[in-house]
C-alpha positions as CSV (number, residue, x, y, z in Angstrom):
1,X,5.1,11.8,19.5
2,X,8.4,10.1,20.4
3,X,11.2,10.1,17.9
4,X,11.7,6.3,18.1
5,X,8.1,5.7,17.3
6,X,8.3,8.0,14.2
7,X,11.5,6.2,13.1
8,X,9.7,2.8,13.4
9,X,6.8,4.0,11.3
10,X,8.8,5.3,8.3
11,X,9.7,1.9,6.7
12,X,6.1,0.7,7.0
13,X,4.8,3.8,5.3
14,X,7.5,3.7,2.6
15,X,6.7,0.1,1.8
16,X,3.0,0.9,1.7
17,X,3.6,3.8,-0.7
18,X,5.9,1.7,-2.9
19,X,3.2,-1.1,-3.1
20,X,0.5,1.4,-4.0
21,X,2.8,2.8,-6.7
22,X,3.5,-0.7,-8.1
23,X,-0.2,-1.4,-8.1
24,X,-0.9,1.7,-10.2
25,X,2.0,0.9,-12.5
26,X,0.8,-2.7,-13.0
27,X,-2.8,-1.4,-13.7
28,X,-1.4,1.0,-16.3
29,X,0.6,-1.7,-18.0
30,X,-2.4,-4.0,-17.9
31,X,-4.5,-1.4,-19.7
32,X,-1.9,-0.9,-22.4
33,X,-1.6,-4.7,-22.8
34,X,-5.3,-5.0,-23.2
35,X,-5.4,-2.4,-25.9
36,X,-2.5,-4.1,-27.8
37,X,-4.1,-7.5,-27.3
38,X,-7.4,-6.2,-28.9
39,X,-5.6,-4.3,-31.6
40,X,-3.1,-7.0,-32.7
41,X,-5.4,-9.9,-31.8
42,X,-2.9,-11.5,-29.5
43,X,-3.8,-14.3,-27.2
44,X,-2.0,-13.4,-24.0
45,X,-4.5,-14.3,-21.4
46,X,-1.9,-15.7,-19.0
47,X,0.0,-12.4,-19.0
48,X,-3.2,-10.4,-18.3
49,X,-4.0,-12.7,-15.4
50,X,-0.5,-12.3,-14.0
51,X,-0.5,-8.5,-14.3
52,X,-4.0,-8.3,-12.8
53,X,-2.9,-10.6,-9.9
54,X,0.2,-8.5,-9.3
55,X,-1.9,-5.3,-9.3
56,X,-4.4,-6.7,-6.7
57,X,-1.7,-8.2,-4.5
58,X,0.3,-4.9,-4.3
59,X,-2.9,-3.0,-3.6
60,X,-3.9,-5.5,-0.8
61,X,-0.4,-5.3,0.7
62,X,-0.4,-1.5,0.6
63,X,-3.8,-1.3,2.3
64,X,-2.7,-3.7,5.0
65,X,0.4,-1.6,5.7
66,X,-1.5,1.7,5.7
67,X,-3.9,0.2,8.3
68,X,-0.9,-1.0,10.3
69,X,0.7,2.4,10.2
70,X,-2.6,4.1,11.2
71,X,-3.0,1.8,14.2
72,X,0.7,2.3,15.3
73,X,0.3,6.1,15.0
74,X,-2.9,6.0,17.1
75,X,-1.3,3.9,19.7
76,X,1.7,6.3,19.9
77,X,-0.7,9.3,20.1
78,X,-2.6,7.6,23.0
79,X,0.7,7.0,24.8
80,X,1.7,10.6,24.2
81,X,-1.6,12.0,25.5
82,X,-1.4,9.8,28.6
83,X,2.1,11.2,29.3
84,X,0.7,14.7,29.0
85,X,-1.9,14.0,31.6
86,X,-5.0,13.1,29.6
87,X,-6.4,10.2,31.5
88,X,-9.5,9.4,29.5
89,X,-7.8,8.4,26.3
């Protein structure tokens, strides 16, 4: 695989991992908030909705970037195989 292709893929993959981590963090905070809400009988529905939305948006963004990274990697692999003489790729 060419070096410039690998360098181009790094920021996409880093962002995807960061979004996946933020999604997991938001989900953990959401669970803690739900327990405190039930225990202390708080009415914080808006905060729960916001955290849940953040969690899902980060997860969606992460999945989109992972799919993009996979497609770019497969394209680079096809180019590399063609350069090495594999014609049926």
